[in-house]
C-alpha positions as CSV (number, residue, x, y, z in Angstrom):
1,M,98.9,97.4,89.2
2,T,99.2,101.2,90.2
3,D,101.0,102.8,93.1
4,K,99.1,105.1,95.6
5,E,100.0,108.2,96.6
6,D,102.3,106.6,99.3
7,S,103.8,104.8,96.7
8,S,102.4,101.2,97.9
9,P,101.5,99.1,95.5
10,V,97.4,98.6,95.0
11,T,95.9,95.5,92.4
12,I,92.1,95.2,90.9
13,A,92.0,92.2,93.6
14,D,92.5,95.0,96.6
15,K,89.7,97.1,95.2
16,Q,87.5,94.2,94.3
17,I,87.6,92.4,97.5
18,E,87.1,95.5,99.2
19,S,84.1,96.4,97.9
20,L,82.8,92.9,98.0
21,L,83.3,92.4,101.8
22,R,81.4,96.1,101.9
23,E,78.4,95.6,100.3
24,R,78.2,92.4,102.4
25,I,78.9,94.1,105.5
26,R,76.4,97.3,104.2
27,S,73.5,94.4,103.7
28,E,73.8,92.4,107.3
29,F,75.1,95.4,109.6
30,P,73.7,98.7,107.9
31,D,74.5,100.5,111.3
32,H,77.8,99.6,111.4
33,G,81.0,101.6,110.6
34,I,83.5,100.4,108.1
35,I,87.3,101.8,108.2
36,G,89.1,100.0,105.1
37,E,92.4,100.6,103.2
38,E,90.7,101.5,99.5
39,E,88.0,102.9,99.9
40,A,87.0,105.8,102.6
41,D,86.1,105.3,105.9
42,E,82.3,104.9,106.6
43,N,79.7,106.3,109.3
44,L,82.4,106.0,111.8
45,I,79.8,107.7,114.5
46,S,78.5,104.1,115.0
47,K,79.5,102.1,118.1
48,Y,80.4,99.1,115.9
49,R,83.2,99.4,113.2
50,W,84.7,96.4,110.5
51,V,87.9,97.1,109.6
52,I,89.1,95.8,106.1
53,D,92.5,94.9,104.9
54,P,91.7,93.2,101.5
55,I,95.0,91.9,100.6
56,D,97.5,92.3,103.5
57,G,101.2,92.0,101.8
58,T,100.3,93.5,98.4
59,R,104.0,93.2,97.7
60,S,104.0,89.6,98.2
61,F,100.7,89.1,96.0
62,I,102.5,90.8,93.3
63,T,105.7,89.2,93.1
64,G,104.3,85.2,93.4
65,N,105.1,84.9,97.5
66,P,101.9,83.4,99.0
67,L,102.3,85.2,102.1
68,F,99.2,87.2,101.9
69,G,96.2,87.4,103.5
70,T,92.7,89.4,103.9
71,L,92.0,90.9,107.3
72,L,88.9,91.8,108.8
73,S,87.9,92.4,112.1
74,L,84.9,94.2,114.2
75,V,85.9,96.8,116.9
76,T,84.5,99.1,119.1
77,E,86.3,102.3,120.5
78,D,87.7,100.4,123.4
79,E,87.5,96.4,122.4
80,Y,88.6,94.0,119.1
81,L,85.7,92.1,119.3
82,L,86.3,89.7,116.4
83,G,89.5,89.3,114.1
84,L,89.8,86.9,111.1
85,M,93.0,86.1,108.7
86,D,92.8,84.3,105.5
87,L,95.6,82.9,103.5
88,P,94.6,82.0,100.7
89,M,97.1,80.0,99.0
90,S,98.0,77.8,101.7
91,Q,94.2,77.7,102.8
92,E,95.1,78.6,106.4
93,R,92.7,80.5,108.4
94,W,93.1,81.9,112.3
95,W,90.1,83.9,113.8
96,A,89.3,84.6,117.1
97,T,86.6,86.2,119.3
98,L,87.1,88.2,122.8
99,D,86.6,85.9,125.3
100,G,86.4,83.2,123.3
101,G,89.8,82.0,122.2
102,S,92.0,82.1,119.3
103,F,91.7,79.2,116.2
104,Y,93.9,77.9,113.8
105,K,92.5,75.3,111.0
106,G,89.6,74.9,113.6
107,K,91.5,74.1,116.8
108,R,92.6,76.2,119.8
109,C,96.0,78.0,119.1
110,A,98.4,79.5,122.2
111,T,101.2,81.2,122.1
112,S,104.9,80.1,122.7
113,S,105.6,79.8,126.9
114,T,109.2,80.5,125.9
115,Q,110.0,83.7,128.6
116,K,113.9,84.4,127.8
117,I,114.7,86.8,125.4
118,E,117.8,84.9,124.1
119,E,115.5,81.8,123.7
120,S,113.0,84.1,121.3
121,R,112.6,83.9,117.7
122,L,112.1,87.6,116.1
123,V,110.0,88.4,112.9
124,C,109.1,91.3,110.6
125,T,108.1,91.8,107.2
126,S,111.3,94.0,105.7
127,P,113.6,96.4,107.3
128,A,112.7,99.1,104.7
129,I,109.5,99.8,107.3
130,F,111.9,101.3,110.0
131,S,112.9,105.1,110.0
132,N,116.9,105.3,110.7
133,E,116.1,105.3,114.6
134,E,113.6,102.4,114.4
135,L,115.8,100.3,112.6
136,K,118.4,101.1,115.6
137,Q,116.1,100.2,117.8
138,F,114.9,97.0,116.2
139,Q,118.3,96.5,115.8
140,N,119.3,96.7,119.4
141,L,116.3,93.7,120.4
142,A,117.7,91.4,117.1
143,K,120.9,91.3,118.2
144,S,119.5,90.2,121.5
145,V,116.9,86.8,120.5
146,R,117.7,83.6,119.1
147,V,116.9,83.7,115.5
148,E,115.9,86.9,113.7
149,R,114.1,86.3,110.1
150,Y,112.2,88.7,107.3
151,G,109.4,88.4,105.2
152,G,105.9,87.3,106.2
153,D,103.4,89.8,106.4
154,C,100.2,88.8,108.4
155,F,101.2,85.5,108.2
156,N,103.9,85.9,110.7
157,Y,101.3,87.1,113.7
158,G,99.3,84.1,112.9
159,A,102.8,82.0,113.9
160,L,102.8,84.2,116.8
161,A,99.6,83.3,117.8
162,C,100.5,79.3,117.3
163,G,103.6,79.8,119.4
164,W,105.9,79.1,116.3
165,V,107.3,82.5,116.9
166,E,107.7,84.6,120.1
167,L,108.2,88.4,119.0
168,V,107.0,90.3,115.8
169,A,108.3,94.0,116.0
170,E,107.2,96.7,113.0
171,A,106.9,100.2,112.5
172,S,104.6,102.3,109.7
173,L,101.6,99.9,110.3
174,H,98.0,101.1,109.8
175,F,94.7,100.3,111.7
176,Y,93.5,97.8,109.1
177,D,96.8,95.9,108.9
178,I,97.0,95.2,112.7
179,A,93.2,95.4,114.2
180,A,92.5,91.6,113.4
181,L,95.7,90.2,114.5
182,V,95.2,91.9,118.0
183,V,92.7,89.6,119.1
184,I,93.9,86.8,118.0
185,I,96.9,87.2,119.4
186,Q,95.5,88.2,122.8
187,E,92.6,85.3,122.6
188,A,96.3,82.6,121.9
189,G,97.3,84.1,125.3
190,G,100.0,86.9,124.0
191,I,99.9,90.9,124.0
192,V,100.2,93.5,121.4
193,T,101.1,97.1,121.8
194,D,102.9,100.1,120.1
195,W,106.6,100.4,121.0
196,S,105.8,102.3,124.0
197,G,103.8,99.7,125.6
198,D,100.5,101.5,125.1
199,P,97.5,99.9,123.8
200,V,97.4,99.8,120.1
201,R,94.2,101.9,119.0
202,M,92.9,104.1,115.9
203,G,95.1,107.4,115.6
204,W,98.3,105.5,117.0
205,D,102.4,106.1,116.2
206,G,101.7,102.9,113.6
207,T,104.4,100.8,115.9
208,V,103.8,97.7,116.7
209,L,105.2,95.4,119.2
210,A,103.5,91.6,119.6
211,A,104.6,89.0,122.1
212,A,104.2,85.8,123.3
213,N,104.0,86.8,127.0
214,L,104.5,89.3,129.6
215,D,107.9,88.5,130.2
216,V,109.2,88.5,126.9
217,H,107.0,91.6,126.2
218,A,108.9,93.4,128.7
219,Q,112.4,92.4,127.6
220,A,111.9,93.6,124.2
221,L,110.5,96.5,125.1
222,E,113.4,97.5,127.3
223,L,115.6,96.7,124.1
224,L,113.6,98.8,121.8
225,N,113.9,101.8,124.1
226,Y,117.4,101.2,125.4
227,S,118.6,104.5,124.7
């Protein structure tokens, strides 16, 4: 294990998984672009771009926490076409295609129907991902929900797609952290935006608010932007 320039850890496994996925993509789709965490972006002039996060939750991986996973997605400039999340330790897999539904362990999944913020469950990987101002915003949301929990990495978004929680709020994310998860949540009935309510696109500010439905999302946005 070593540290990258941003002090985040990286392992041999991260690099080998991404290298393998890149080789497979180049073999099957030589004209497509590739965006990944561990290697330089390739062929971004292509309409179709594969986005790879070889181990989402490397800190969990190196500390024995099983809630880490591999994320893979196919996107265009404006659409998320495919998303896959695989958790190898628990043998859980989520996937979705645009207009094709969202699936968990081969069965269709759907987000929670809870519409009140005070009855909602909110999850976040760690408070350390927030700036001081973002932490204040998050805490204003957290004090209004029924349950607040930390930890989970990409698993949190799978839990949202399955209806086990209603909200995920995070910041400091990269495009490869979230691209696969957007279509999984949207096809399950949820919504994913930044903290201003705008769509998540390459180059956005790194904030993410994922919600089970429009009602909970609107209430959460108001609380995040209380000032």
